[in-house]
N, C-alpha and C positions, 0 to 999 in steps of 0.2 A: 503493501499500499505505500509505503513511504518514497518507493522508486518511480510508483506513477506520478505521485504529487512533486517530486523533484523535478521530473520530465517535463511537467507542465508549468512548474516553476521557470525552468530554463527558456521554454518558448515566450513566457511573458518577459522575462528578463531581457532576452535578445531583444523583443520589440521595442520595449521601454526604454533599453540602451541607444538603438538605433533611430528611434522616432527623437529621443534628446539628442542626439549629435548628427540627426540629419542623414543618418548613414545609410550606404545602399543595402542591398539583402546581402551581399557578398562579406560586407566587413561586418554584418550583424552575425552573419556564421562565422567570421573568424573570431569574434568577439566571445560567440559561445563556446566555441572551442577551446578557447584559451580558460574560460570560467569551468568548464566542466572537467579540465584536466587537472585545475587548481583543487576541485572538489572530489576527485577519484582518492578513495579511501588509500593510505600509504602501502607500499609493498612492505611485504613480513620483511624484517632485517633479516641480515645473512646470519649463519651460524657465527660468526665472531663477533657481531653486535650481539647476539641472547646470553652471550658469556659476560657481556659487561651490563651489570644491573642499570647503573645511570644512564647508558646509553638508551637502552631500551626503554626506561620510563620516560625519557624526554621525546622519544621518537613517537611514542604511542600517544601522548598528551595531544588532548584537542586543541586547538587553537581558535580565539574567536576573531583575530583579522585575516584579512587576506595577506597574503606574503607579498611584502614590497615588491619583489621581482615581478609578480603578476601585475601590480598598478603600473610599474614602471614600462613593462612589455605594452600595457593596452595604451597608456599614455604616449610612449615612442611611435606606435602603430599609426594612431590618429595624429601625432603631431601636437599633442595637447601640453599647456603649461604644468609645471609642477602641482601647482593649486588645483587645476582639473583633475589632474589623474588622481590627489587625494579625493576630491568630490565623488569621482566615479568608483574609486574603493568603497567610501561610504555608502552609495547607494548599492552596491552587490553585495555588502554585507548585511545591509537591512534587508534585503530581498530574501538574501541566504536565511535569515532567521525567522523570517515570516514561517508559519504554519501552513 
């Protein structure tokens, strides 16, 4: 059930971002791909990392913010200023928290 709501949320998020930015359909798809990649659960740690308790504890901790790299990639792709990149990140985070 959560997967279905996440997929629907992705479509809405793409449309909102696209209309907010005046983006083409292709740009909306690219933005959605970046967002989906950021939302995928992290891969299982390698065996080497499993032996280190501090490493596995930090890698499995949920994050409440989008990675800076994602914000920067989105902003760079659309040629946005640093402030707009931060605003985009805030919109995306809010959309992801919504039920």
